[in-house]
C-alpha positions in Angstrom: 121.6 103.9 36.1 119.9 101.2 38.1 116.3 100.0 37.7 114.9 102.3 40.4 116.4 105.4 38.8 115.1 104.4 35.4 111.6 103.9 36.9 111.8 107.3 38.7 112.8 109.1 35.5 110.1 107.3 33.5 107.5 108.3 36.1 108.7 112.0 36.1 108.4 112.1 32.3 105.0 110.6 32.5 103.9 113.1 35.2 105.3 116.0 33.1 103.5 114.7 30.0 100.3 114.5 32.0 100.7 118.1 33.2 101.4 119.4 29.7 98.3 117.6 28.4 96.1 118.9 31.2 97.3 122.5 30.8 96.7 122.3 27.1 93.1 120.9 27.6 92.0 123.2 30.4 93.7 126.4 29.3 94.4 126.0 25.6 98.1 126.8 26.1 100.9 124.7 24.8 103.7 124.3 27.4 107.1 122.9 26.6 109.4 120.8 28.8 111.7 123.8 29.4 108.8 126.0 30.5 109.6 127.8 33.9 106.2 126.7 35.3 107.2 123.0 34.8 110.6 123.7 36.3 108.8 125.3 39.3 106.5 122.3 39.5 109.5 119.9 39.5 111.3 122.0 42.2 108.1 122.0 44.3 107.6 118.3 43.8 111.3 117.6 44.9 110.9 119.9 47.9 107.6 118.1 48.9 109.2 114.7 48.5 112.1 115.8 50.6 109.8 117.3 53.2 107.7 114.1 53.1 110.9 112.1 53.8 111.8 114.3 56.6 108.3 114.2 58.0 108.4 110.4 57.8 111.7 110.3 59.7 110.3 112.7 62.4 107.1 110.6 62.6 109.1 107.4 62.9 111.3 108.9 65.6 108.1 110.2 67.4 106.5 106.7 67.1 109.6 105.1 68.4 109.6 107.5 71.4 105.9 106.8 72.0 106.5 103.0 71.9 109.4 103.4 74.3 107.3 105.6 76.6 104.4 103.2 76.3 106.7 100.3 77.2 108.1 102.2 80.2 104.6 103.1 81.4 103.5 99.5 81.0 106.5 98.3 83.0 105.9 100.9 85.7 102.2 100.1 85.8 103.0 96.3 86.0 105.4 97.0 88.9 102.9 99.1 90.7 100.2 96.5 90.2 102.5 93.8 91.5 103.3 95.9 94.5 99.7 96.7 95.1 98.8 93.0 94.8 101.6 92.0 97.2 100.4 94.6 99.7 96.8 93.5 99.3 97.8 89.8 99.7 99.7 90.6 102.9 96.8 92.7 104.2 94.3 89.9 103.5 96.6 87.3 105.1 97.0 89.5 108.2 93.2 90.0 108.4 92.5 86.3 107.9 95.1 85.5 110.6 93.5 88.0 113.1 90.0 86.7 112.3 91.2 83.1 112.8 92.7 84.0 116.2 89.5 85.8 117.2 87.4 82.8 116.2 89.7 80.3 117.9 89.5 82.5 121.0 85.7 82.5 120.9 85.7 78.8 120.4 88.0 78.3 123.3 85.8 80.4 125.6 82.7 78.5 124.5 84.5 75.2 125.1 85.6 76.4 128.6 82.0 77.5 129.3 80.6 74.1 128.2 83.3 72.2 130.3 82.4 74.4 133.3 78.7 73.5 132.9 79.5 69.9 132.4 81.6 69.9 135.6 78.8 71.7 137.5 76.4 69.0 136.3 78.9 66.3 137.2 79.3 67.7 140.7 75.6 68.0 141.1 75.1 64.4 139.9 77.9 63.3 142.1 76.3 64.9 145.2 72.9 63.4 144.2 74.6 60.1 143.8 76.3 60.4 147.1 73.1 61.4 148.9 71.2 58.6 147.1 73.9 56.1 148.2 73.7 57.5 151.8 69.9 57.3 151.8 70.1 53.7 150.4 72.7 52.8 152.9 70.6 54.2 155.8 67.6 52.4 154.4 69.5 49.2 154.3 70.9 49.8 157.8 67.4 50.5 159.0 66.1 47.3 157.4 68.9 45.3 159.0 68.3 46.9 162.4 64.7 46.1 162.1 65.5 42.5 161.2 68.0 42.3 164.0 65.5 43.6 166.7 62.6 41.6 165.4 64.4 38.4 165.0 
């Protein structure tokens, strides 16, 4: 017998002695080790220990299955989240690109409008400058003509 078996037998004897004492105290009856009630108790205890072992195995299998399922669900959720993030990123990039194109188009139209206005002002000033030059030239020519005729 190894140490575990000795400890188990010792524990069983102690448990039976405890039951014998408790029955004697509560009921005033002396029960021996070969009493059918103690045999039934021992059989019940063995059945309960066996059932407990089976329940532990079933519970461990169930927990293992739950852990596996949980891991699979986590992996699936992570994959879906990654896919959603990738789609959202692509959507945001596309929206930003479209908005940038729209803003650049607006800026180009505003720049073209400003250039047109500047060209109109330039042409207006050029006409004014040409007319001023012509008036100045005519005034100079008139002054020369006056000097020529008076002199």
